[in-house]
Every structure is written in structure tokens, then in C-alpha cells.
N, C-alpha and C positions, 0 to 999 in steps of 0.2 A: 503493499500500500504505499510506503514512504519512498519506492524507489522512483527514479527519474524516468518515466515512462511516457512515450507520447507517440503520436502518428509517423510514419515513414515521412522524411524529409522534414521533420520539426529540427530546428535549431535548439541547442541546450545551452551555448555560452551567452553569457550576458552582451548586451549590445552597449559596448562602451560610449559610443557616441550619442546613445540616449540617455545615459547616467550623466555625460556631460551638458546636455541639453537640459536636463532637469535642474543641474545645480546652477546653470545662467539662468533659467528663469527665475529661480529663487532668489537670487541677485538682484535680478531685473525688478522684482517686486518692491525693492526698497525705491528704485526710481519711480516705479508706477504710482505707489501709494504716496511718495512725496509729490507727485505731479497733481494728485487729487486735491491737494491743498490749495490748488490754483485753478479747478475746475469748478464752471458756474453750475453744473447740473448734479454732479455726485454729492451725495449728503454725507460727506467725509466729517470726522470728528472735528476737525480743527480747519477754518478757512481764512486764507489771506483776504483783505479788504478790497483788493482789485482781482479779478478772476480773468479769463481768457477762454473763448469757446475753442482755441486751437488744441488745447489740453484734451477735450472730449473727444476730438478727431483723432489726435495721435493715441490715446487711449484705445480707441475702437479697433486700431491694427494689433493692439495687444491681448484684448479680450477674446476676439474671434479664434485665436488658436492656442494660447499660453498655457491657460489651465485645462483644457481638453488634452494637449500634449503630457501634463503632470499625469492626469486620471490615466491615460494609456501605458505612460511609462510604469506606472504603479501597477497596473494589471499585467504588463509583462513580467514584472518582479515577482508578482503574486504566484502565477504560473509556476516559474522556476521554484520558488518556495513549497508550492503544493506538491510538486515532483519529488521533492527531496524528502518532505515531512508526512505527506499525506494530509488529506482534509482536516483531521481532528487536531493534530499537533499544530498545523498551520493556522487555524482559528484560535488556538491559545497563544500561538505568538504572536498574531496580530493583535489581540487583545492586550497583550503585554507591551508591545513596541508602538502601539497606536492609542490604546486606552490610557495608558499611564500619563504620556505628556498631554493628552487632552485634556485630562482630570486636573493634571498640575497647572498648564496654561490656564485653563478656563478658570480655576480659583486664584492664580497667583497674578496673571499677566493681564487678562481681559478685563478687569475692573479698573486699571489705570486710563485707557482711553475713555472709557464713558463717562469717568471723573472729570477728565479735562473736557471734555464736550461741553458738561454742563457748567465748568468755569468760563469756558471761552464764549459759550454763550450769554452768560451772565456775568460781568465782572462783579456784582455784589453777593455772587454766590459765596457761601462762607462754610459749608459743611466738610468737616475734616474727612480727609480719607479713611480713616478707619470706622467713622461712622459709614459713610458712603459703602465701603466694602461690605458692611453687614448688610445693609438694603440690597446692595447687587445678589448678596446671595439667598435674598428673600425669594422663593421660587414656588412654582406648582407646576403640577402634571399638564402637558398639552399632546396627547397623543395624537390630534389632529394633524399635527405638522411634521409627523415623522418625516425623517430620523431626528427632528430637533424636537426632543418630547420635553423640555422644561421651558418655562417661560416666567417672566416677572417683569416688575416694572422696570428695570434698568439691566437686567439679566441678558446676558447674549454671549455665544461662541465666539463672536467677532471672526477675525480672520481664520480661526481653527475650523469654520465651517468646512473647509477641505479636508480636515482630518475626521470630521464627523461622519462625511459621505464616504471618505475611502474606508473607514472602518466597517461602515455599513454593507457597503459592495463587497468587502470580503467575506464578511460572513454571511451575506446572502448568495454569494457563489459557491462559498467553500462546499457545502452539501452536495452540489451537482456537478462538481469538477469531474469525476468519473464518466456521467453519462454525457456530459457536453463534449468530451474527448472526442467520443465517436462523430458527433456533429461535425466538429471542428475539422476532423479528418476529411469528411466529405465536402465542406465547404471550400478546404484548400484545394481540394482537387478540381473543384467547378470553376474556381478562380483561376487556376492555372490552364484551364482549357478555354476559360472566357473572361478575359482579364477587365472588361467592361463591368463585370460583378462587383469591382472593386468600389464602385460609385453608387452600389445599391444602399449603403447606410445614409447618404444624403437626403433622399425623400424622407427617410424615418425621422432624421434630426431635425428636417424642416416642419414635419408633422408635429412632434414633441414640442418644438419652440412654440409654433403657431397655435397650437390647441389647448396648451397647457399655460401658455404665457412664459416670457422671460422675467428672470429675477434678478433684479440690479444688486439683491446682497449676495448673489453668488457670481459675480462675475458676468453678470448679462446673460448667462444660459439657465435654461430650466434645470433644476437640480437633478432630474431623472435622466437630461440629455447626457449628462456626463457617465451613467451608467453604461451607456453603449460605448464610450471611448473607453474604459475600463474593460469591457467584456472583450471588445477588439483586440485589445493589448493581452488579455488573459487567453485568448482562443487561438488567435491567428498571426499575431504581430512578430514570432519568432519563426513563424513555418516558411522555409526556403520558396516553397510552391506559391506562397504569396508574396514575399518579399522582392521575387525576381521581375515579376509584372509591374509590382508597385516602383521598383526603379526606372523601368522602362517609360512607364506613364505620368512619372513625376512631373516632367516640364509641362506638358499639357493641361494635367490637372490644377497644376499651380496658376496657369492663365485663366482656366475656368474659374478657380477660386476667387481670383482677383475682380473677374467679370461680376460674378454674384455679389460680392462684398459692395462694389462699386453701385450695384442695384439697391442696396438698402440706403443710400446716402439721401433720397429724398424723404423716405419715411422718416430716417432719425432727426433731420434738420428741419422739416417744414411740416411733418404730419402729425396726425393724434398721437398720444402716448404710444411709442411703438411697443413698450413691455407690457401693456395689460388691455390696452383697447381693442373691441371687438370689430372695428371697421374693416373693410375689405384691404385698405392700404396698409393698416398695422398688421393685420395677418400675413400679407405679403413680404411686408418687411422682415417679420420673424422669420418666417420660412426661408427666404433668401439668405438670411444671416446664418442659420442653422445648416443649410447646404454648402453655404461658403465656407463655414468652420471645418466641415469634414475635408473640402477640398484641399483647403490650406494644411490641416493635418496630414492627410495623405500624402500631398507633395513634399513637406517637410522629411516625412519618412523616408521617401524613396530619394531625394536629393541628399540627405546624409548618410545613407545606406551603401557605402563602397567597401570592396574589399579589405580587410585589415591588413596592415604590412606588421611584419616581425619586428617589433622594437628591437635597437641594440642595448642590452642592459648597463652597459658603462656609457650611455649618451643621453639619459632621460633628461630631456629639457625641462628649464623652468616651469614653461608653461605647462606641461603636463603635470607636473607635481602640484600645482596650484589648480587645476581642475581637478586632478584625485583627492585633493584636501577638501575641495568643495562639494564634491560628489558624496563622501563620506559625511558631510556636515550638514547636507541640504535640509534634513527634517529639522533639527534644532535651530539652523538659522531662520528657517520659516517660522517657527515658533516664536523667535525672539523679535522678529525684525518689526512688526507693525508697531507694538506700544514704543519701541525707541524711535520711530518715526514720529508719531502722533506727539511723544514728548518733546523732540527737538522742534517741531512744527510749531508748538504751543509757546514755546520759547523765542521763535523769531519771528513769526507773522505781525508783531506787535512792533516791531523794529522799524526803522526809517530807511528803508534801503529799497533798490528795484527789485520785482519779482523774480529775475534770473538769479540774480546775488542771493536771494534767501531760498530760492530752489539748490542751489549748489552747495549751500552751506547746509541744509537739511540732509541733502544726499551724502555728502560726504561725512558728516559727523555720523549720521546713522549707519553708513558702513564701516567704519572704524568702530565705532562702539559695539555694534552687534559681533563683530569678527572677534574683539578683545572678550567680550563676555562669553562667546563659545569658547574661545582658546583657552582663557583664566579660569572661567567659572562652570565650563560643562566638560570639556573633553578629558581634562587631567584628572577628574574625581569620579569615583565608581557609583556614588548615590546620585550625581546630578547626569552622569552617562545614563542611569536608568530612568531617572524623572523625564529625559528627553528623548527617550525611544532609542540609545544607542546600545550596542553590544559592549560587553566588558571589553577593555583593552587588552591586545594580545600582551601576553608575558614574553619580556626578553627572553632569548636564548641563553642558558646558563653557560656559563664560562669555565673551562678546565682549571684544575689548581695552578698551572703555570701562569695564569691571567691571559693568555691569548685566546681570541674568538676562535669556535670550533670551525673546521674546514667546510666550505659551502657544500651542499649536496651535490652528488654526482647528476 
């Protein structure tokens, strides 16, 4: 049950380029959330006095693909984990690696942005942080908003909505992993014979977004649209019978994605509320957004998927070391980043300086602080590694009595 088994043609190695992409997306979220401070549309925690619609346009180019990619890469990693551990051990492992940082982050980190929101909106607001923290944790059940099953006057999971959904998707799919393997084998064979089937998720995503509505709190996508990206990564993304046609079609699919995304512009700029309105224009805008997102993600997968080169062990570049560091740090950096961004934004927006200068200060200070918090406060300690979903640090190899390191393994 725990062995790595899969259909013929399935790949078993990690796709390193996707690990790197995940890390870059997480770092990019510092730039993205810092930009929301200057957006006139998004209800971010802290707002600058002057805003610009250019931020909204630029943010749209990110939300159409960035969070879907994170869910797809997470699905791919989940597939490898299920192969190694089996569904039951996989579910326990995900409860530990995702559930613990979710609870810790929600209780310890998420109250701060909400408290700063109140202080930014009302300079006379005087409630202390400890008093607000108690009010933040005053919650009641809300099963109707599954999987966000708690609500309160000030309570929120904030940016950890990604972890809530990811944990839910893992637990939902794990019991069906064995049954879905056979379906995935047939689907991969069908794609190999008819590559156009790679576009079949696009109308499904269009329908989900159009009929269920887009959700601003979840990066503009409907929460259940992310399940399709996760399932694709879980079932098909590492199968060579799917990867080969994806590589071939990537440039054309990318162009199609740009065209579809351009078609959303009238609805987002001048139409009714594109997120929830039931008018034909709003429905069409949401549908185009969903289809465009699939095309962007598929194009990115294909364009990044190139035959791996065998690296020379004595010539590992500094860039690859940084990317490997970020890949391991992705989840802790994600958990840490938003409270830090909001805290610096709160301290900066009231200053007399041009908006670009404020933005640069928020980004630079947040990046440095988040990395230092991870390096000095998370990575080096067993307890904090556990709280942030990291595995125990590997032990250094023991040295023989002579003091010399052991010879390298053959």
C-alpha cells in the first residue's frame, strides 16, 4: 500500500522546476500583497491615501495563474507522498505538516493584521492587542462555509486560506487515491492519442467560476476551482504521456490564454461586479477568466518542462543554492509573510513620501524581515520547525575519532 506504484509511463522524480516556481510564487506574494496597499479596489488591511488602478491591472496578471500553480504543485507533491506512504499515513502526515502551522498561524499571526486594520481605519481606536486577541478568538461553528468552519466578528484565517483548502483537498482525495489511479491511467492514454484533451478542464473551470462566482478573498478564484488544479497535479502532471504533449502545445495554449484573458478586460473595467453579478456580461467575464487561467497554467507547465541536465557536483551555482533554500522554506515563508507586510505597511503609509518609494520600502523591509524570521526563528529550532510544518533537521554525519570527515559514499 505504501509502495510507489503508478501507471506505465508515470514519472516518479520530483519536478525541480516546479519546486522552484512554487518558491518564486511565495516570494512574489510579498510584492503582490505590498502592491494591494496602493490598489483602489481590493479591501486590504492597510491602504495608502493615494491609490492607482494600475495596481489592479498588474495584480490581475498574477492572480490568473499564481495560486492555481501552487495548488497544482501541491497536488503533484501529494501524489508522490501517497505513493510512498499510502493513503492513511499520507493523511496523518498532512494533518501534521499542514494542520499544525494552520492552527499556530491562525492563533498567533492572523490577529495582528486584523488589529492593524482597525487602527488604520480609526486613529482613535484604542483597544490593546491582548484584548483584541481575545475577541479575535471568540468564534462559533459555521458549517455552511465549508471548509472554513469557524466564524466570528473579527476571526479569519487570512492568507492561510490556502492552507485550509490544501489540507481539505488532501484529506478529500486521499481515500480515493487507489481508485483514481486507474482512471488517471486511462486519461493519460487518451491525452497521448488526442492532445487537444489537455484543454478539457478549461470549460469546467469556466463553468465553476461563472456559476458559483469568483471569491475575492481567495485570489479571485472560486474555492472549488482550485480543487481541479490540485487534482490535475495529483493525477496527471507527472505522467510522461501527458507531459510530452503539454510541452508541444505550450506556446499555442499560452497565446490562447492571453487572448482569453484580454477578453475579461471589459467586464472587469466597466461592467457590473464581475465576482458575483448574475448578468450575462459578468457570467461571461468569470467564464473567460477560468478558461484563461487553465491555459496560462498549462502553458507554464509545458514551457518549464525541459529535459534535466546532470549537474556537476563541484559546480553548484549560488543561484541554485538560493532556489533550493527557498524551496524548502516555501511553507514557513508563506505563513510568515502577510503579517509582516501589513505591519510595515501600517508604519509606512502615513509617511510623507511618493507611493513608489513607500512600496519599495514595504517590499524590501518585508523580504528581509521574513527571511530573518525564518532563518533565525524557525529553521534552526526543532519546536519551530514543527510549528511551521517542516521536517526535523537532518543530523550531521558523525566524524571518526581522528577528526576527519568520513569518505564520500561511492
